[in-house]
N, C-alpha and C positions, 0 to 999 in steps of 0.2 A: 310323430313329432313334427311341428311346423318347420318350414325351411328357414324362416327368419325369426329372431327373438328380439322383442322390443326391450331396449335398455334404458333405465332411468337411474337417477341418483336416489330418489325417494319414491316408493310406491305406497299409497295410502288406500286401504280398503274401507270404503264408506264415505259418503258425501254429506253426512249430517253435520251438525255444529262442530263436533270434534274434528272430523276430517277437514272441513273447510277452514277451521281456525289454524290447524297445523300447517296446511298447505299455504295459506295466505301469508303467515308469518315467515315461513321458510323462503318464499319468493321475495317478500319485502326486504329481508335483511341479507339475503344471499341470492340475488337475481339470476346468477348463472346456473343455479341448481336446476336440474330437469326433474320436475315433480309431476307425478301422475296420481289422479284421484279416480278410483273405480267405484261406481255406485250401481247397485243392482236394479234400482227402481228408476222411474222417470219422474223428475220433479215438475210441477208441485205434487205433493201427496200429503195426506193428513198424518199427523203423528202426535201422540199424547206427550205431555210434559211441556206445558205452555207458560208456567209461572216462573219468573226469574228472581234472582237476588241482585242487589246493586253492583256487586263485583263484576258482573258481566259487562256493564257499561264501559268499564275501564278496558276490558279486553277488546270490545268492539271498536273503541276509540283507537287503540293501538293497531288493530287490523285495518283501520281506515274505512270502516263501513258503518260507523255510527250514523252518519248523515242519511245513508240509504235506508237503514232500519227506522230511523226517526221519521223519514218522509212517508213510510208506510202507514203512519197514523195509529199504531197500536196503542191501547190504553196504557197510561202511565201508572205503574204500580207504586203506591206510596206506603204500602204495608199490607197487613192482613187482619181480618176479623175472625176470631176463634170463639166458638162455643164449645167448651171442653170441661171435663171434670164432672162434679156432682151438682152443679147449679145450671140455671138457664141464662146466666149472665153472658153477655158478649164482651170479649176483650179485644182491644185494638193493639196491634203491634206496629209501631211507626218507624218508617225509614227517614222521615223528615221531621224537624222540630215541631212538636205540638200537632203533627198530622196536617200541617197547613202547606198546601202547594200554591205558591204565589202565582197569580195569573201572568202568563207570558205567551206570546204567539207561538204556534207550532208551524213548521218544524223548528226545533230549538237546537242550540249547540250543546256539546258535552261540557257544561260549565255550570258553576253556581249550584243551585238546588238540584239540578238534573244529575249531578255526580252521586247524589244520595238516593236516587230513585231507580226503578227497574222497569222492565216491560212485561206485559202479558201478551204473548204473541200467538198468532195463528201460525202453527208450524208449517203448514202448506206454503204460506207466503214467506215466512222468516227463513226457513231452510233454503229456499230457492234464492233468496237475496244473497245469502252467505255463499252458496255454491257458485252463483254467477259472479260474485265478487272475486272468489278464488280463481275462477277461470279468467276473469278480466285482468287479474294480477299476474298471469303467466302460467298458472297450473294447467296441465292438460287434463281435461275432465271427460270421462267416458261414462255416460249414463246407460241404464239398461244393460249393464255388463257385470255379470256375477263371476266370482272366483270359484272355480270347480274344484281345484286341488292345490295344496301347498306342498311343494317339494322341499325337503329339508335334509340336512346332513348334520347329525348331532344337534347342537343348539343353534345352528345357523340356517336361516332360510335361503334356499338356493334359487327358487323361482316361484311364480304364481301361474297356474294354468287356468285360462279363462273359459267361459262356457262355449265359446266358439272354437275351442281347441288351440288358440294361440297362446303364446307363453310370454311372460313379462319377468325381467330380472331387474334388480335394483341393489344399491349398496346398503340402503336402509329400508325397512318395512314398518309400517304403522297399521295396527289393527284398530280401526275406528268403526267396526261393523256392528256395534251395538251389542245387544244381549246375545246375538248369535255367536260372537267371539270366534270368527273363522280362524285367525292365526292362533288365538289362545288354545283352541281345541287341537289344532294341528300340531302345536308344540308341546302338547301334553301337560298344560298348566291346569292344575286342579283349582277349584273354587271352594271356599268355605262360606257358611252362613252363620256368622257370629251373633245370632239372635234367635229367639223362639217365635218371632213374628212371621207368620206365613199367611199373607193376605191375598185376596183376588181383587181386581179392579174391573168395574163395569162402567162404561161411559158412552155418551152420545153428544152430538153438537145440536144446539138449539138456535132457532131463528127468532129474533124479536123478543127475547127475554129482557126484562128490565134490569138495570144495574142496581145493586143494593145501595150504593152511594156514589154520587158524582162529586169530585173535589177539584177545584181550580179548572184548568183547561185540559180535559181528557184524563183526569186522575181518578183512581178508584182503588178499592181494596178487594183482594180475593176473599171469599168466604170459605171457612173450614168449619163444618158444623157436625159435632158429635151426635150420633144416633144411639149412643150407649153400646150397641153391638158393632158399630163401625162409624164411618163418617162420610160426609158429602163434600166434594169440592165444587165451587161455583166460580168460574173464571171468565169474565168478559174478555173476548178477543177482538172486539171492534163494536161499532154501533149496533150491528144486527146479530152477530154471531157470539155464542157463549158455549164454553166447554163445561159440562156438568157430569161428574162422575161419582161413583159410590165405591168405597173401600170397605171390605168386610173380611174377617178371618176366614180362611179356607174351611176350617172345621165348622164354623157357624153356617156357612153356605151349604155344606153337606147336610147338616142337621135339619135345615129348613125344608129340604126336599123341593124347593122352588126353583124354577128356571131363572137364569140371570136377569132376563128382561122383566119378569114379574117382580123380583126382589128390588130391582132398580126403580120401577115405576111406583111401587108402594112406598119406598123410602122418600122419593120426591114429593109424592102426594101428601104424605103424613108430616112432612116438615113444614112448620108454619111460615118460615122465611122463604124457602125455595118454592113452595106451592104458590105463594103470592107473586113471586118474581116471574114465574112461568105461566101465569094465568092466561095471558094472551099470546103465548109463544107456542111454537111447534117444533118437534124434534126432526132432524134430518133423516132419521131412519138408518143411521150408521152405527147401531149398537155394537160395541166391541167388548170382549172379555179377555182378560189375560191374568196370569199369575203375577204377583207383585211382591216377590220375595227378595229381601236384601241379601247381597252376596259380595264377596271380596276375593279376587284372584290371589293365588299364593305368591305370585311374583308378576311384575309388570314390565320386565325388560329382559332381553337375552343378548346374544352376541351381536346381532345386527337387526333387532326388532324391538318394538315397543307396543304396549297396549294403552289405548286412550279411550276416553268416554266410557260408555257402559260396558265395553268388553273388559275393562279393568275392574269394575264393580258397580253395584247399584245400591243406593240407600233409599229406604222407604220414602215416598213422596210427601209425607206430612210436613216436612220443612222446606219443600220446593228446592232441594239442593241439586237435583239431577243435572240440569243444564249448566249450573255453575261449575260443578265438578268436571263436566265434559269440556267446557271452554278452558278452564284453568289447567286441567291435566294436559290437554292438547297443546296449550301454550308452553308448558314445561317440556313436553316432548320436543317441540320445535327448537326450543333453546338448547336442549341437550344435543340434538343433531347439529345445530349450528356450532356449538362449542367443539364437537368432535371434528367437524370439518376444518375448523381453524386450529385444532390441536391445542386449545387453551388449557384443558385439563385431561387427566387420565380418563379414558372411556369407562374403566371399571368404577371410578368414583362417580361419574355422571350417571351411569345406570343405577348405582346404589342410591345416590341422592334422590333420583326420581322415584325409584321403587319404594324406598322407605317413606319418603315425604308424602307421596300421593296416596299410598296405602293408609297412612295415618289420617289423612284428610277424609277419605271415604269411611274409615273405621269410626272416626269421630261422629260423622253424621249418622251412621248406623247406631252408635251408642246413644247419641242424643235423641234419636227417634224412639229407642226403647224407653229412655227417660220420659219422653213426652207421653207415650202411650200409657205408661204406668200411672201417670197423673190422672188418667181417665178411669172411672170406677170399674169398668169391665175388663181391665187388663192387669189386675193385681197379681196374676200369676207370674208376671215378668219380674217382680221384685226379688224373688228368690234367685233368679238367674244372675242378678248383679253380683251376688256373692261369688259365684263361679267365675265371672269375668274378673273380679278383683283378685281371686286366687291365681288365675292365669297370669296376671300381671305381677305376682309375687307378694300379694298382701293377704293376710288372714284377717277377715273381718266378719262381724255379724251382718245379718241382712240389712239392718238399719244403717250401720256404718258403711257398708258397701254401697248402699243407695246414695248416701251423702257423697261418697267419693265419685260415683258414676255421674252424678248430676253436676259436680263442681270441679272435677279433676281434669288435668291435661290442658290447661289454658295457655301455656307458653309454647310457641311454635318457633323453631329455629329460623324460619324464613319469613316471619310475620312480625311487624313492629308492635301491634296491639295485642292485648290479652283477650282471648275468646275461645269458644268451643263450637265446633261444627259450623263456623261462619257467623256465630252470634257473639257479640261483645260480652265480656264478663258481667257487666252491669245488666245486660238484657237477660242473661241466664239467671242471675240472682233474682231479678224481677219475676221471671217465669216460675222459678222454684217457689218464691214467696207467695205469689198469687194463686197458682194452680194447686200447689200442695198445702197452701194456707199455713206455711211454717214460718213465714217472715223471711225477709232477705237479710241473712247474717253475714257480716264482714269480719273476717279474722283479724284484719289490721285495725279496725275501729276499737278504740279503748286501750290500745297498746301504745307504748312510747319508746321502747328500746328494740332495735332491730339488728340482728346479728347474721352475717353471711355464713352459710353452711355449704361449703364446696367439697366436704370430705368425701372421698371415693369417686369424685367426678373425673371423667376422662376427656381429653381434648377431642373435638370433632369439628366438622365444617358445616356451616349453613351457606345459603346462597341468596344473592339479590339479583333479580332479573330485570334488566332495563336496556332499552334500545338495542335489542338483539344480542346482548352479551350477558354472561353469568359472571358475577363477581363474588368470590368466596369471602366469608368472614368467619372468624373464630367462634366456636360454640363449645359448650360443655355438655357432657352426657352422663346420666346416672339413672339406673333402674328404669330404662326406657323413656326417661324424660330428658329433654334438651332445652338449653337456654342459650340465646345468642349473646356474645360479649360485644354488642354493638348497639347503637341507637339508645333508646330509653332504658332497655335492660342493661346495656353496658354502663350507662350512667349510674344506675342503681347498684350494680355490682361494685363499682368503685366507691359509691357513697356509703355502702353498708359494710365495707371491708376494713377492719374485722367486725366493728359494731358502731352504731350511731343512734342518737336519739331522733325521734320524729322531727323535732325542730331543726336539728342539724341537716337532715335530709332535705327538708323543705327549703332551708336557706341555700343549700347547694343548687337545688333545682331553680330557685328564684334567680340565682346568679346566671345560670345558663339561659333562662328566659330573657333576662336583661341584656345579655350579650347578643342574643338573637333579635332584640328589639321587638318582642312580641306585643301585640295589642292586648288590651284587657280581655277581649273575647278569646284570642289565641292562648293567652295565659291560662284562662279558665279551662279550656280544652286540654292544655298540656298538663295541668294539675290533676284533672279528672283521669287522664290516661296514666299518669304516674301512680295515682292511688290504685287504679285497677291493676297496674303492673306489679306493685308491691303485694297486693292481695293475691295475684296469680303466683308470685314467687313464694309466698307463704304456703299456699295450697299445694304447690308442686314440690315443696320441701327445700327450696333454695335459701329461704330466710326463716330464722326463728324469731318470733315476736314475743316480747315480754311486757309486763306492766310494772312500772316503778312508781309508787305512790307520791314520790317527791317531785315527779316531772309531769308536765301537761300531757294529756293523751292525744293521739292522732285521730282526727275525725275525717270522715269522707267529705270531699268538697261538695258543695251544692251542685246538684245536677243542672245541666244547661236545659232550661225549659222544664219539662216534667219527665216522668219516667217514660221509657220507651214502650212500656206496657201499661195500659190503663183501661178502665171501663169505657165501653163504647158510648159516645155522646149522642149518637143518632137514635139508638134504640137499646136501652140498657138491658132489657130482658126480651126474651122471645114470647113471653106470655101475652 
């Protein structure tokens, strides 16, 4: 036992995006906290998981490191191009209206159109920017320092023993150690894999590959290209460097009898898009293989510890959710610790709020990944699994009924204003379902004109709004695992449909709110779009019953702003 023990307020294991996010926000909002970040490697180092979603920009802005990340000149991700399902069509998924990135000089501020975009980052550079920013903000950072042992007593962490034999104590501990899950394993937390997807990933980095498309100043889309037996990712990380990977089911890999490198090279050579883009490129020779299985920890918090980032769970990368979940979850953990320090709320509620809420977010992404894979011709075996998922949630359904529920259920989030699933808006999910499954985008609210609030059996609960370092609770209702906030747009609709109202009456009440807020025509259109999606989500989740009265006009979906977020690729409609 060492003679001296280092004492901190918060000890964070792992210096990746989750650890850096948590440490930065703790020091920003409570500077006198003594925060330690332990990282076993020396940055910079390569890491897979380079494609982001727009929500990360908001977190980077709050951390105060948007400008540093933007100065690095990473490609601006305006969406993704998918080749999926049974056709060779390419489908574009847009973050910005019509897929148009208006020219503006870089580096740019986090404002205007850039609030809707994301980055495609070289993790060697990106993670170092974030860790350096955390250190510059006052965190003590120790690189090349591994945790050898976790000392515990019951559900409480007592100390961390480092690889040099020294010991660290803290009042709070955060496991941001990634898939390794150092604290998670030490505290005996089991993980579940709520999916039958068991894939492996094989990837390398390439120099001088062409971009599939260049948009505006530095804008592009990632390419996600089905091979039938798996799929290829193609992610430009800068002018010269590109990440290219192959995902295949583990069982398929075993059946081929091929080495990972051979399987990888054959897939790239045989794909008409990728083979063209790498014609004059060369690999860096860093071929890496890993299992790529979705999982979710049974719990994410204990007496004085939290799990953040991939230690909490991992969702298949088909939807590029990994880094978003890492940043957002770490932000939630920081806010919980801040609220505990200020004694704003009971620690038990804060731990429960984070555990339940973030597990739901990870679970949604896992569920939606299953939904996505099943839309591909070679993953039909997953459809039967949806019935078991529905049964676990308390619903007895046929395979078809369960599939419909899996693809469109769970849109209302107690802590989110808009309606969506796995980070996608309700409208986007409808478009995905309609296009990939060729079933048409069906809206339960369309064609109805009487709406009745159904709160029978609902219990009161709490949701949370996170802003400026503080958590503000708001009233919610819970029933059968579904939660709805009684605030914001949902609060307006609960009031407007209680006990029942016609579509015209609802629209009139919403118009009065818009007039009082002096919304512009464009803002009004966004507001009505969001309101229709919220009504649709409330119907889907069982909070509203919708009827048709032939004597009344029906409710129709507002015209979409611009066009669908999902449309046929304009640059190259097919790969043929």
